[in-house]
Every structure is written in structure tokens, then in C-alpha cells.
C-alpha positions in Angstrom: -7.0 -104.6 155.9 -5.4 -102.8 153.0 -6.0 -104.7 149.8 -5.0 -103.6 146.3 -8.6 -102.4 145.6 -8.7 -100.4 148.7 -5.3 -98.8 148.0 -6.5 -97.9 144.5 -9.7 -96.4 145.8 -7.8 -94.2 148.3 -5.6 -93.0 145.4 -8.8 -92.3 143.4 -10.3 -90.4 146.3 -7.1 -88.3 146.7 -7.2 -87.5 143.0 -10.8 -86.3 143.2 -10.1 -84.2 146.2 -6.7 -82.8 145.6 -5.3 -83.2 142.2 -7.3 -80.9 139.9 -10.8 -82.0 140.9 -13.0 -82.1 137.8 -15.7 -79.4 137.6 -19.3 -80.5 137.8 -18.7 -83.7 139.6 -18.2 -84.8 143.2 -17.6 -88.2 144.8 -16.5 -89.6 148.1 -16.7 -92.9 150.0 -19.4 -93.4 152.5 -18.2 -93.1 156.1 -16.1 -96.1 157.1 -16.6 -97.9 153.8 -14.2 -97.2 151.0 -16.0 -99.7 148.8 -19.2 -97.8 148.6 -19.3 -94.2 147.2 -21.8 -91.5 146.8 -21.4 -89.2 143.9 -23.1 -86.2 142.3 -23.1 -84.9 138.8 -24.3 -81.3 138.4 -26.3 -80.7 135.2 -24.1 -78.9 132.7 -25.0 -75.3 131.7 -26.5 -74.8 128.3 -28.2 -78.2 128.3 -31.7 -79.2 129.4 -29.9 -81.0 132.3 -28.7 -77.5 133.5 -29.4 -77.0 137.2 -30.0 -80.6 137.9 -28.3 -82.4 140.8 -28.0 -86.1 139.9 -27.0 -88.5 142.6 -25.3 -91.8 142.0 -24.0 -94.7 144.0 -20.8 -96.7 143.1 -20.3 -100.1 144.7 -16.8 -101.5 144.3 -15.6 -105.1 144.8 -12.2 -106.4 145.8 -11.6 -107.0 142.1 -11.4 -103.3 141.4 -9.8 -101.9 139.2 -9.8 -105.2 137.2 -13.6 -105.2 137.3 -15.9 -102.2 137.1 -17.9 -100.9 140.0 -21.7 -101.2 140.0 -22.9 -97.7 139.2 -26.5 -96.5 139.4 -28.4 -93.2 139.5 -30.1 -92.7 142.8 -31.9 -89.7 141.4 -34.8 -90.5 139.2 -33.8 -90.6 135.5 -35.8 -90.8 132.3 -33.8 -92.3 129.5 -34.1 -95.3 127.2 -30.9 -96.9 128.5 -31.3 -96.3 132.2 -33.4 -98.8 134.1 -36.1 -97.9 136.5 -33.8 -98.8 139.4 -31.1 -96.4 138.1 -28.8 -99.0 136.6 -27.0 -97.8 133.6 -26.6 -99.8 130.4 -23.2 -98.6 129.4 -20.3 -100.4 127.7 -17.5 -99.0 129.8 -19.3 -100.3 132.9 -19.6 -103.7 131.4 -17.7 -105.3 128.4 -15.6 -102.3 127.6 -14.2 -101.8 131.1 -10.4 -101.1 131.5 -8.4 -100.9 134.7 -7.1 -97.6 133.5 -10.4 -96.0 134.4 -10.7 -94.5 137.9 -13.6 -93.0 139.8 -12.9 -89.5 138.3 -12.9 -91.0 134.8 -16.2 -92.8 135.4 -17.9 -89.6 136.7 -16.4 -87.4 133.9 -17.6 -90.0 131.4 -21.2 -89.8 132.8 -21.0 -86.0 132.9 -19.8 -85.8 129.3 -22.8 -87.9 128.3 -25.0 -85.2 129.8 -23.1 -82.4 128.1 -22.7 -83.9 124.7 -26.3 -84.8 124.4 -27.1 -81.3 123.4 -23.9 -80.1 121.8 -21.2 -81.4 119.6 -20.1 -84.8 120.8 -16.7 -84.3 122.4 -16.1 -88.0 122.9 -17.3 -91.2 121.2 -18.4 -92.4 124.6 -21.1 -89.7 124.6 -23.5 -92.0 122.7 -25.6 -93.2 125.6 -27.6 -90.1 126.3 -27.3 -88.6 122.8 -27.9 -91.6 120.8 -29.8 -94.0 122.9 -30.5 -97.4 121.6 -34.3 -97.7 121.6 -34.1 -101.1 120.0 -32.7 -102.6 123.2 -34.4 -100.4 125.8 -34.1 -100.6 129.6 -37.0 -98.1 129.8 -39.7 -98.9 127.2 -41.7 -95.7 127.7 -38.5 -93.5 127.2 -37.5 -95.5 124.2 -40.9 -95.1 122.6 -41.0 -91.4 123.3 -37.4 -90.9 122.1 -38.3 -92.6 118.8 -41.8 -91.0 118.3 -41.7 -87.5 119.9 -38.4 -85.9 120.8 -40.3 -82.8 122.1 -42.2 -84.9 124.6 -39.0 -86.8 125.5 -37.2 -83.6 126.2 -40.1 -82.3 128.3 -40.0 -85.4 130.4 -36.3 -85.3 131.2 -36.7 -81.6 132.0 -39.2 -82.7 134.6 -36.6 -85.0 136.0 -34.1 -82.1 136.3 -36.7 -80.1 138.2 -37.4 -83.0 140.5 -33.7 -83.3 141.2 -33.8 -79.9 142.9 -36.0 -81.2 145.7 -35.2 -84.9 145.8 -33.5 -86.4 148.8 
């Protein structure tokens, strides 16, 4: 059955594959299920995330694009605003969602968060990884470390990057 959500997801997939695919990201539906996607963000060069391979899952509903997908990191992450299960506390995936966003935009957004964390913020949306909110943490240990010892915090997420090289 071809629903509006499924048609849109096919268009999103074609854009990712054919029309100027964005560098540093990859995404595709799982076999025989356009509503469930696997994605990868490659850690941007010149950042502590460099060399990392961060896997995500995106679960869409029939309400897409009017409602956001459920996005979570499958790879282990260490960040004040990423829950232990990989769920992301991010406005555009919640109350700031807009139907103009597509899969490429979501992945680019997340990639930009990684890039901008250690360079000039290219977008206002780059605040999650660069300016975590330790006052409303999803990960208490990461929030405490971010507030009290940036050096230790940076060391811990570098460990996460290194673990991404061998993780399934």
C-alpha cells in the first residue's frame, strides 16, 4: 500500500542516493520496510569525533512528514542530552519539528551538531552537542562531567569514538 508517508520516504531515499548526497552521512530503509531506516554519521575531520562511525535508527510513522521520526543512536554515545538508550533530546525531533525536514535534513542536522561542537557554530541548531543543557540532563554523569571537567568529558567521548570503530 502506498500512503503519503511512504511516498515521501521514497522521495527522501532517492534524494539521499541520487540528488547530491550529503558528505559524511548515509541512510537507507531496512530491507522490505520503508518505515524503518538505518543511518550512519561519520565523525567529521578536525573534531574529537573524527574517525568515528555513529550508527542511528530512524522509525517513521504513517503521520510522517507531519510528525517527526523517532531517532536514536545505536552506537554508544556520551553526552548530557543523549539518553543511555540512544534517544536524543533535540527540539527539531520534538516540539520544533516541521514537515519541510526530510531524512537528509535530519542527518545533516545531527552531523552539523558534531562538527560545530569544536568549531564556529555554523547553525543555531548546533547547540545540542556544543552547548548541552546540564540542568536538564538525560545522562547525569555526562552532565556533571561537562560542567565540572571539560577535559575529562572530552576524554570520555573520545573513548566513544574509538569504540565506534569496533562496535557492531
